[in-house]
N, CA and C atoms as an extended XYZ file, in Angstrom:
267
Properties=species:S:1:pos:R:3:atomname:S:1:resname:S:1:resid:I:1 pbc="F F F"
N         0.856       -1.163        0.000 N   UNK     1
C         0.000        0.000        0.000 CA  UNK     1
C         0.903        1.227        0.000 C   UNK     1
N         0.614        2.162       -0.906 N   UNK     2
C         1.388        3.403       -0.980 CA  UNK     2
C         0.429        4.564       -0.740 C   UNK     2
N         0.761        5.377        0.256 N   UNK     3
C        -0.091        6.491        0.659 CA  UNK     3
C         0.650        7.813        0.543 C   UNK     3
N        -0.070        8.856        0.179 N   UNK     4
C         0.438       10.222        0.230 CA  UNK     4
C        -0.160       10.816        1.506 C   UNK     4
N         0.699       11.168        2.455 N   UNK     5
C         0.247       11.593        3.782 CA  UNK     5
C         0.795       12.971        4.113 C   UNK     5
N        -0.045       13.817        4.693 N   UNK     6
C         0.397       15.092        5.247 CA  UNK     6
C         0.274       15.001        6.760 C   UNK     6
N         1.346       15.408        7.455 N   UNK     7
C         1.335       15.350        8.923 CA  UNK     7
C         1.988       16.586        9.496 C   UNK     7
N         1.745       16.821       10.767 N   UNK     8
C         2.424       17.886       11.488 CA  UNK     8
C         3.880       17.468       11.721 C   UNK     8
N         4.719       18.405       12.152 N   UNK     9
C         6.136       18.078       12.381 CA  UNK     9
C         6.323       17.074       13.514 C   UNK     9
N         5.394       17.055       14.442 N   UNK    10
C         5.450       16.082       15.533 CA  UNK    10
C         4.259       15.160       15.418 C   UNK    10
N         4.375       13.867       15.574 N   UNK    11
C         5.578       13.153       15.981 CA  UNK    11
C         6.641       13.157       14.875 C   UNK    11
N         7.855       12.808       15.276 N   UNK    12
C         8.963       12.748       14.321 CA  UNK    12
C         8.685       11.682       13.270 C   UNK    12
N         9.424       11.737       12.192 N   UNK    13
C         9.288       10.746       11.123 CA  UNK    13
C         9.557        9.342       11.645 C   UNK    13
N        10.548        9.209       12.517 N   UNK    14
C        10.891        7.902       13.094 CA  UNK    14
C         9.739        7.363       13.933 C   UNK    14
N         9.206        8.198       14.826 N   UNK    15
C         8.090        7.757       15.673 CA  UNK    15
C         6.855        7.440       14.833 C   UNK    15
N         6.601        8.236       13.824 N   UNK    16
C         5.464        8.019       12.935 CA  UNK    16
C         5.558        6.633       12.293 C   UNK    16
N         6.719        6.306       11.740 N   UNK    17
C         6.935        5.004       11.098 CA  UNK    17
C         6.846        3.866       12.105 C   UNK    17
N         7.443        4.045       13.273 N   UNK    18
C         7.412        2.986       14.290 CA  UNK    18
C         5.988        2.696       14.751 C   UNK    18
N         5.189        3.723       14.922 N   UNK    19
C         3.804        3.502       15.355 CA  UNK    19
C         2.992        2.791       14.278 C   UNK    19
N         3.191        3.151       13.019 N   UNK    20
C         2.500        2.436       11.942 CA  UNK    20
C         2.964        0.981       11.876 C   UNK    20
N         4.235        0.754       12.107 N   UNK    21
C         4.776       -0.610       12.070 CA  UNK    21
C         4.238       -1.472       13.200 C   UNK    21
N         3.687       -0.847       14.247 N   UNK    22
C         3.149       -1.609       15.381 CA  UNK    22
C         1.744       -2.162       15.106 C   UNK    22
N         1.138       -1.774       13.989 N   UNK    23
C        -0.202       -2.260       13.654 CA  UNK    23
C        -0.122       -3.749       13.331 C   UNK    23
N        -1.023       -4.560       13.902 N   UNK    24
C        -1.027       -5.988       13.577 CA  UNK    24
C        -1.128       -6.208       12.065 C   UNK    24
N        -0.380       -7.156       11.578 N   UNK    25
C        -0.294       -7.557       10.158 CA  UNK    25
C         0.605       -6.653        9.321 C   UNK    25
N         1.064       -5.531        9.858 N   UNK    26
C         2.026       -4.700        9.129 CA  UNK    26
C         3.409       -5.281        9.358 C   UNK    26
N         4.071       -5.656        8.264 N   UNK    27
C         5.402       -6.258        8.350 CA  UNK    27
C         6.517       -5.237        8.164 C   UNK    27
N         6.211       -4.123        7.516 N   UNK    28
C         7.229       -3.102        7.312 CA  UNK    28
C         6.620       -1.793        6.865 C   UNK    28
N         7.315       -0.701        7.192 N   UNK    29
C         6.862        0.641        6.833 CA  UNK    29
C         8.063        1.437        6.338 C   UNK    29
N         7.865        2.135        5.237 N   UNK    30
C         8.876        3.026        4.704 CA  UNK    30
C         8.235        4.394        4.576 C   UNK    30
N         8.773        5.393        5.275 N   UNK    31
C         8.268        6.762        5.197 CA  UNK    31
C         9.330        7.630        4.534 C   UNK    31
N         8.958        8.259        3.439 N   UNK    32
C         9.884        9.090        2.685 CA  UNK    32
C         9.385       10.527        2.743 C   UNK    32
N        10.222       11.416        3.250 N   UNK    33
C         9.872       12.827        3.349 CA  UNK    33
C         9.951       13.455        1.960 C   UNK    33
N         8.841       14.030        1.507 N   UNK    34
C         8.798       14.596        0.151 CA  UNK    34
C         8.784       16.118        0.158 C   UNK    34
N         8.199       16.705        1.200 N   UNK    35
C         8.103       18.162        1.242 CA  UNK    35
C         7.928       18.614        2.680 C   UNK    35
N         8.507       19.766        2.999 N   UNK    36
C         8.379       20.346        4.341 CA  UNK    36
C         7.965       21.799        4.163 C   UNK    36
N         6.964       22.209        4.940 N   UNK    37
C         6.657       23.636        4.984 CA  UNK    37
C         6.633       24.076        6.433 C   UNK    37
N         6.157       25.250        6.697 N   UNK    38
C         6.234       25.822        8.043 CA  UNK    38
C         5.536       24.958        9.093 C   UNK    38
N         4.400       24.334        8.755 N   UNK    39
C         3.620       23.604        9.742 CA  UNK    39
C         3.499       22.110        9.492 C   UNK    39
N         3.762       21.667        8.270 N   UNK    40
C         3.490       20.274        7.924 CA  UNK    40
C         4.626       19.627        7.134 C   UNK    40
N         4.532       18.311        7.032 N   UNK    41
C         5.426       17.502        6.207 CA  UNK    41
C         4.563       16.620        5.311 C   UNK    41
N         4.978       16.453        4.079 N   UNK    42
C         4.291       15.553        3.163 CA  UNK    42
C         5.170       14.322        2.993 C   UNK    42
N         4.555       13.147        3.145 N   UNK    43
C         5.286       11.881        3.114 CA  UNK    43
C         4.731       10.940        2.063 C   UNK    43
N         5.596       10.116        1.526 N   UNK    44
C         5.180        8.930        0.787 CA  UNK    44
C         5.348        7.794        1.786 C   UNK    44
N         4.266        7.102        2.097 N   UNK    45
C         4.282        6.030        3.097 CA  UNK    45
C         3.982        4.710        2.391 C   UNK    45
N         4.926        3.786        2.501 N   UNK    46
C         4.770        2.457        1.912 CA  UNK    46
C         4.598        1.475        3.059 C   UNK    46
N         3.499        0.733        3.040 N   UNK    47
C         3.192       -0.225        4.107 CA  UNK    47
C         3.080       -1.605        3.478 C   UNK    47
N         3.793       -2.572        4.059 N   UNK    48
C         3.804       -3.933        3.537 CA  UNK    48
C         3.286       -4.889        4.601 C   UNK    48
N         2.464       -5.847        4.181 N   UNK    49
C         1.948       -6.869        5.078 CA  UNK    49
C         0.761       -7.559        4.438 C   UNK    49
N         0.303       -8.602        5.077 N   UNK    50
C        -0.862       -9.345        4.591 CA  UNK    50
C        -2.106       -8.897        5.336 C   UNK    50
N        -3.189       -8.705        4.608 N   UNK    51
C        -4.485       -8.347        5.204 CA  UNK    51
C        -4.399       -7.101        6.079 C   UNK    51
N        -3.795       -6.053        5.561 N   UNK    52
C        -3.660       -4.806        6.314 CA  UNK    52
C        -5.030       -4.159        6.470 C   UNK    52
N        -5.337       -3.760        7.676 N   UNK    53
C        -6.607       -3.111        7.986 CA  UNK    53
C        -6.471       -1.616        7.674 C   UNK    53
N        -6.983       -1.200        6.511 N   UNK    54
C        -6.851        0.194        6.081 CA  UNK    54
C        -7.477        1.152        7.089 C   UNK    54
N        -8.630        0.810        7.629 N   UNK    55
C        -9.301        1.688        8.585 CA  UNK    55
C        -8.428        1.933        9.814 C   UNK    55
N        -7.720        0.889       10.254 N   UNK    56
C        -6.829        1.032       11.403 CA  UNK    56
C        -5.632        1.914       11.057 C   UNK    56
N        -5.076        1.746        9.858 N   UNK    57
C        -3.974        2.595        9.399 CA  UNK    57
C        -4.433        4.048        9.357 C   UNK    57
N        -5.584        4.284        8.753 N   UNK    58
C        -6.112        5.641        8.642 CA  UNK    58
C        -6.341        6.267       10.023 C   UNK    58
N        -6.925        5.508       10.933 N   UNK    59
C        -7.193        6.013       12.284 CA  UNK    59
C        -5.890        6.364       13.012 C   UNK    59
N        -4.865        5.508       12.872 N   UNK    60
C        -3.603        5.782       13.553 CA  UNK    60
C        -2.939        7.034       12.976 C   UNK    60
N        -2.983        7.189       11.651 N   UNK    61
C        -2.416        8.388       11.030 CA  UNK    61
C        -3.154        9.623       11.531 C   UNK    61
N        -4.464        9.571       11.588 N   UNK    62
C        -5.246       10.701       12.092 CA  UNK    62
C        -4.956       10.978       13.556 C   UNK    62
N        -4.793        9.928       14.376 N   UNK    63
C        -4.465       10.091       15.795 CA  UNK    63
C        -3.113       10.771       15.984 C   UNK    63
N        -2.225       10.637       14.986 N   UNK    64
C        -0.904       11.280       15.058 CA  UNK    64
C        -0.913       12.651       14.377 C   UNK    64
N        -2.099       13.170       14.039 N   UNK    65
C        -2.212       14.502       13.459 CA  UNK    65
C        -1.999       14.538       11.958 C   UNK    65
N        -2.141       13.390       11.299 N   UNK    66
C        -1.939       13.343        9.856 CA  UNK    66
C        -3.232       13.097        9.106 C   UNK    66
N        -3.161       13.264        7.792 N   UNK    67
C        -4.286       12.944        6.924 CA  UNK    67
C        -3.762       12.235        5.682 C   UNK    67
N        -4.532       11.279        5.204 N   UNK    68
C        -4.186       10.607        3.959 CA  UNK    68
C        -4.730       11.469        2.823 C   UNK    68
N        -3.816       11.979        1.998 N   UNK    69
C        -4.205       12.811        0.864 CA  UNK    69
C        -4.683       11.963       -0.307 C   UNK    69
N        -4.014       10.791       -0.488 N   UNK    70
C        -4.425        9.880       -1.552 CA  UNK    70
C        -3.846        8.492       -1.289 C   UNK    70
N        -4.520        7.496       -1.842 N   UNK    71
C        -4.020        6.125       -1.868 CA  UNK    71
C        -3.453        5.946       -3.270 C   UNK    71
N        -2.129        5.827       -3.374 N   UNK    72
C        -1.472        5.832       -4.683 CA  UNK    72
C        -1.239        4.448       -5.265 C   UNK    72
N        -1.236        3.419       -4.434 N   UNK    73
C        -1.079        2.055       -4.940 CA  UNK    73
C        -1.545        1.070       -3.883 C   UNK    73
N        -2.153       -0.023       -4.362 N   UNK    74
C        -2.602       -1.103       -3.484 CA  UNK    74
C        -2.382       -2.409       -4.229 C   UNK    74
N        -1.912       -3.401       -3.513 N   UNK    75
C        -1.787       -4.746       -4.075 CA  UNK    75
C        -2.727       -5.638       -3.284 C   UNK    75
N        -3.574       -6.391       -3.977 N   UNK    76
C        -4.535       -7.260       -3.301 CA  UNK    76
C        -4.724       -8.534       -4.108 C   UNK    76
N        -5.176       -9.565       -3.430 N   UNK    77
C        -5.467      -10.824       -4.102 CA  UNK    77
C        -4.481      -11.915       -3.750 C   UNK    77
N        -4.628      -13.047       -4.404 N   UNK    78
C        -3.768      -14.198       -4.129 CA  UNK    78
C        -2.481      -14.174       -4.938 C   UNK    78
N        -2.448      -13.375       -6.013 N   UNK    79
C        -1.267      -13.286       -6.863 CA  UNK    79
C        -0.836      -11.841       -7.001 C   UNK    79
N         0.467      -11.646       -7.103 N   UNK    80
C         1.006      -10.321       -7.360 CA  UNK    80
C         0.845      -10.011       -8.841 C   UNK    80
N         0.265       -8.880       -9.143 N   UNK    81
C         0.104       -8.444      -10.526 CA  UNK    81
C         1.200       -7.431      -10.810 C   UNK    81
N         2.074       -7.779      -11.738 N   UNK    82
C         3.191       -6.879      -12.075 CA  UNK    82
C         2.689       -5.684      -12.863 C   UNK    82
N         3.316       -4.549      -12.633 N   UNK    83
C         3.017       -3.340      -13.385 CA  UNK    83
C         3.589       -3.511      -14.793 C   UNK    83
N         2.803       -3.193      -15.789 N   UNK    84
C         3.231       -3.320      -17.174 CA  UNK    84
C         3.127       -1.960      -17.838 C   UNK    84
N         4.213       -1.532      -18.490 N   UNK    85
C         4.191       -0.258      -19.196 CA  UNK    85
C         3.348       -0.376      -20.465 C   UNK    85
N         2.510        0.610      -20.687 N   UNK    86
C         1.716        0.673      -21.902 CA  UNK    86
C         2.032        2.004      -22.595 C   UNK    86
N         1.788        2.112      -23.884 N   UNK    87
C         2.176        3.334      -24.607 CA  UNK    87
C         1.659        4.633      -23.983 C   UNK    87
N         0.509        4.614      -23.333 N   UNK    88
C        -0.031        5.839      -22.738 CA  UNK    88
C         0.700        6.249      -21.468 C   UNK    88
N         1.529        5.351      -20.881 N   UNK    89
C         2.302        5.694      -19.682 CA  UNK    89
C         3.417        6.605      -20.099 C   UNK    89
């Protein structure tokens, strides 16, 4: 799951990632800082695991003062579907 997230400066990026990683079924979290302004930070958040509870992820992000701006990628099902380039890409 790849999320575009806006959060306040606190909690720190490390604490933010660690708290998301504590969610049951989350096996790993990668938080990449994309933009910083006076009051907020914009992150690309990659979450890996089986049967991730999106509602729980969203609630935890909101509890930490963040908002999900968009869901940019999701993988679901019994098989991994590889991304394939098409001429319109």
